[in-house]
N, C-alpha and C positions, 0 to 999 in steps of 0.2 A: 375508481378509475378503471375503465375497461381496457383490455389489451389492445395495442395497435395492430391492425391487420397486417399480415406479411406482405411486403412489396413483391411484385412479380420477380421471380427468379431467386428470392430469398427463402431458404428452407423454413418451414413453419416452426420447427424446433428451435432454430437459432433466433428467429424473430421473437418468440415467446421469452427466451432467456434474455435477449437484449432489452426487451421491454421491462423486465424485472430489474435489470441493472439500472435503468433510468428512474425506477420508482423507489430507490433507497431512501431511508430517513437520514438526512445529513445532520451531523453534529454542528452546533453553532460555531464551534472553533474552526471549522473548515470552510474553505471556498473551493467548491468542486464544479468542474465543467467537463462536458464531453469534448474530446479532441479527436483528430484523425487517428485512426488505428494504424499501427505499423503494418507494413505489407510484407508478404513473403513468409510469414510464420504459419498461416493457416488460410484456407479459402475464405473464411468469414471471421470478423473480429469487431469488437467495440472497445473503446478505450476512454478512460477518465483521467483527469489530472486534478490533483488536490494540493492546496497550500494551506498552511496554518495562517489564519487571519491575524493581523492585517497583512494584506498582500499589496506590494507596490506594483503599479501598472507596468505590464510588459516584462516581468521577471519573476523568477521563483521566489517564494518567501524565504527570508533569512531565518525564520523560526522552524521551518520544516516543510518538506515537499514530497510528493509521491505520485506514482502512476499505477493504474489498475487496468489490465487488459484481459478481456474474455475472448478466448480463441475457440473456434468451432471448426472441426473437420469431420464430415460425415463418414470418412473412411475409418475413424477411430484408431489413430496411430497406436501401435502396441505399447510404446513408451508412455503414453498418456493413460492407458487403461480406460478409455472412454472417448466420447466425441467432443467433450469440452475440456479446456485447460485454462486455469487462471494463472496469470503471470503478474506479479506486482513488485513494486519498488517503493521503498520509504527511506527517507534520509532526514537527519536532523543534526544540528550542532550540539556539542556537549561542553561542559566544563572540562578543562584539560585533565584534572585529577580523576574525573569519572572515566575519561577516555583511556586512562592507564590501567583501569581495573581489568585483570586478566580474565575475569569471568563475564565481562560485558557482552561478548558475542553470544555466549550461552543464554544469558538472561534475555537478550533481544529476541532470540529464536523462541524462547519459552513464551514471550509476550505474544508472538504471532499465534502459537498453538492455543494459548489461553484465550485470545480474542476470538478465534474461530470456535472454540468450545463454548465460550460464554454466549455467543450469538447463535449457538446450536446449528452451525453450518455443517452440512453433510459433505465430507471430503475424504479422499484417499490420496496416497502417493505424494505427500508433501516433501518438498526438497528446497534447498536454497543455500545462500551464503550470507554471512554477516561480516561486514568489513568496518574496521575502525581506523581512522586516519588521524595522526597527530602531526600538527604543522607548527613551524616556528618561522616568523618573519625576519628577514635580514635587509639591510640597506634601507631603501625607501619604505619597505614594508615592516621594518622593525617595530614601529609604533603600534602595529596590530597585535604584537605579542604572540603568545602561544595560543593554539586553538586545537579543537578536536571535533571530529565528525563521525557519526555512526550511520551506516548504510545497510539496509537489509533488502536482498533480492530473493524472492521466493516464488514457487509455483506449486499448484496442487490440482487434483482432478475433482471438480465439484460433482455432487450427486443431484439428480433432479434438474428441473428447469428454472426454479426460483433462485436467483442469484443475489437477492437483497442482503441476506445474512453475510455473504462473502464480501460484498462491497462495504457493509457496515463494520465488519471485523477489520478490514484493511484501514478504514478511517480510524477505528479505535487504536490500531497499531501505530499509525502515524502520530496520533495525539500522545500515546505513551512514550514514543521516542522523543517527542518534543517536551516531555515532562509535564504534560497535562493529565490530571487524574482521569482514569477510565470511567465510563458510564456504568458498565455492568459491575455488580458486586462480585468480589472475589478475585479480580484481576489485580495482581500486585505491581507496584512500581519500585524500581531500584532507589530512586530519590527524586525530589523536585529539583531540577538541575539546569534550567535554561538561563544563560547569561548572554549578553550582547558583546560582540567584539568591536563595536563601533568606537 
């Protein structure tokens, strides 16, 4: 598949990178679509949304969901360390006992780094947060019982213009958070742990 020519006014560097974002190899467990990119973060951006299949029409998946945004600023902001910056989000429900694990946030961060390394993604300046939420239903929501959720927000500066490995690593991360075994050899899972709160 040949690269899409840059539209008038779109920098060729960003057009090439955006084209590579659209040419990722999607895992069969994921439903991924291009969505409107957030505004105000950079002069140019492309964004993807992913849900763990099956997806119910018009809403995020109950099994896991995420967003991937590639930002481009030709001025190369000092805090980025380059002209591109990836910003991603991945979220999945957990069994409550797994959510109580004090090392869960550390493990989730290691999954991101492992996924990037397994996909041979070239990157620097990775940063982010891992948040776990434990919830208990009361009143009319008491029948839902206890629940837990893990959310990872991360960013890094990619090297080069080919972003496919970065998108694929983000997809692997989302699957790992949802308890789906990873595709690349060597990426470890804490446990197979998806249960429904229905």
